[in-house]
VOBA-1610 file (N, C-alpha, C; in pm, whole numbers, padded with zeros to 5 digits, always signed):
BEGIN
Unk-03215+00265-02214Unk-03094+00204-02160Unk-03127+00140-02025Unk-03090+00012-02013Unk-03123-00061-01892Unk-02997-00085-01808Unk-03015-00078-01677Unk-02903-00102-01587Unk-02898-00248-01540Unk-03005-00322-01566Unk-03011-00462-01524Unk-02920-00549-01609Unk-02859-00653-01547Unk-02777-00745-01628Unk-02863-00827-01724Unk-02811-00848-01845Unk-02887-00924-01946Unk-02900-01070-01906Unk-02787-01128-01859Unk-02786-01270-01820Unk-02730-01284-01679Unk-02763-01398-01616Unk-02712-01426-01482Unk-02563-01459-01490Unk-02484-01397-01402Unk-02342-01431-01393Unk-02327-01553-01303Unk-02254-01653-01351Unk-02235-01774-01271Unk-02145-01745-01152Unk-02148-01837-01053Unk-02064-01820-00934Unk-01916-01823-00972Unk-01881-01905-01068Unk-01741-01914-01111Unk-01694-01783-01174Unk-01777-01725-01258Unk-01742-01599-01323Unk-01732-01486-01219Unk-01826-01486-01125Unk-01826-01386-01019Unk-01699-01399-00933Unk-01664-01522-00897Unk-01546-01545-00813Unk-01417-01518-00886Unk-01414-01542-01017Unk-01295-01509-01098Unk-01270-01360-01096Unk-01377-01283-01105Unk-01365-01137-01102Unk-01314-01090-00965Unk-01361-01151-00859Unk-01323-01111-00724Unk-01184-01160-00684Unk-01129-01257-00757Unk-00998-01313-00723Unk-00886-01212-00744Unk-00906-01112-00830Unk-00802-01013-00858Unk-00797-00901-00755Unk-00895-00894-00666Unk-00902-00787-00566Unk-00832-00834-00440Unk-00701-00804-00431Unk-00625-00850-00316Unk-00529-00742-00268Unk-00485-00757-00146Unk-00391-00661-00088Unk-00250-00690-00137Unk-00170-00585-00145Unk-00029-00603-00180Unk+00056-00567-00059Unk+00174-00626-00051Unk+00264-00599+00061Unk+00313-00455+00053Unk+00331-00388+00167Unk+00378-00250+00162Unk+00519-00240+00109Unk+00544-00139+00027Unk+00676-00118-00031Unk+00764-00052+00073Unk+00878-00114+00108Unk+00967-00061+00210Unk+01102-00026+00149Unk+01160+00084+00197Unk+01295+00127+00155Unk+01378+00152+00281Unk+01511+00153+00265Unk+01599+00180+00378Unk+01608+00330+00401Unk+01608+00368+00528Unk+01626+00509+00564Unk+01768+00550+00528Unk+01783+00668+00467Unk+01915+00712+00423Unk+02004+00754+00540Unk+01944+00779+00658Unk+02022+00823+00774Unk+02058+00707+00867Unk+01957+00625+00905Unk+01983+00519+01003Unk+01978+00378+00943Unk+01926+00363+00821Unk+01922+00231+00757Unk+01802+00145+00794Unk+01713+00198+00876Unk+01592+00125+00916Unk+01494+00119+00799Unk+01415+00009+00791Unk+01314-00002+00686Unk+01199+00093+00715Unk+01155+00164+00612Unk+01045+00260+00626Unk+00968+00269+00496Unk+00848+00326+00502Unk+00770+00347+00381Unk+00826+00468+00308Unk+00830+00463+00174Unk+00889+00575+00099Unk+00808+00703+00111Unk+00877+00817+00105Unk+00816+00951+00110Unk+00744+00977+00242Unk+00797+00918+00351Unk+00742+00941+00485Unk+00855+00958+00584Unk+00827+01019+00698Unk+00927+01039+00802Unk+00961+00904+00864Unk+01090+00880+00888Unk+01136+00755+00950Unk+01090+00751+01095Unk+01032+00638+01138Unk+00983+00626+01275Unk+01098+00604+01372Unk+01210+00549+01324Unk+01322+00518+01413Unk+01403+00643+01449Unk+01437+00725+01349Unk+01522+00842+01376Unk+01452+00976+01355Unk+01333+00977+01297Unk+01257+01100+01279Unk+01308+01189+01167Unk+01381+01131+01072Unk+01437+01214+00964Unk+01364+01186+00832Unk+01373+01285+00742Unk+01320+01272+00607Unk+01415+01348+00515Unk+01461+01282+00411Unk+01552+01342+00313Unk+01681+01391+00381Unk+01734+01308+00472Unk+01858+01334+00549Unk+01849+01455+00641Unk+01728+01503+00670Unk+01709+01614+00763Unk+01620+01567+00877Unk+01651+01608+01000Unk+01569+01569+01114Unk+01443+01656+01117Unk+01329+01589+01108Unk+01201+01658+01104Unk+01133+01649+01241Unk+01135+01528+01301Unk+01070+01504+01429Unk+01175+01456+01527Unk+01173+01510+01648Unk+01268+01462+01750Unk+01213+01335+01812Unk+01296+01229+01815Unk+01257+01100+01869Unk+01330+01080+02003Unk+01255+01041+02104Unk+01315+01019+02238Unk+01398+00891+02240
//
């Protein structure tokens, strides 16, 4: 069993493969307490709450 490629991959084929590797925009949801946009399943940076409970005190 050989690990070497059988044929040379062209630049177009190589670049087509790499074209699918891209970043996606972060998914944001509204905080249930203050309405600020936040990442899901994380503590809100604006009010410090998670699941309608205050977890972190914010100054």
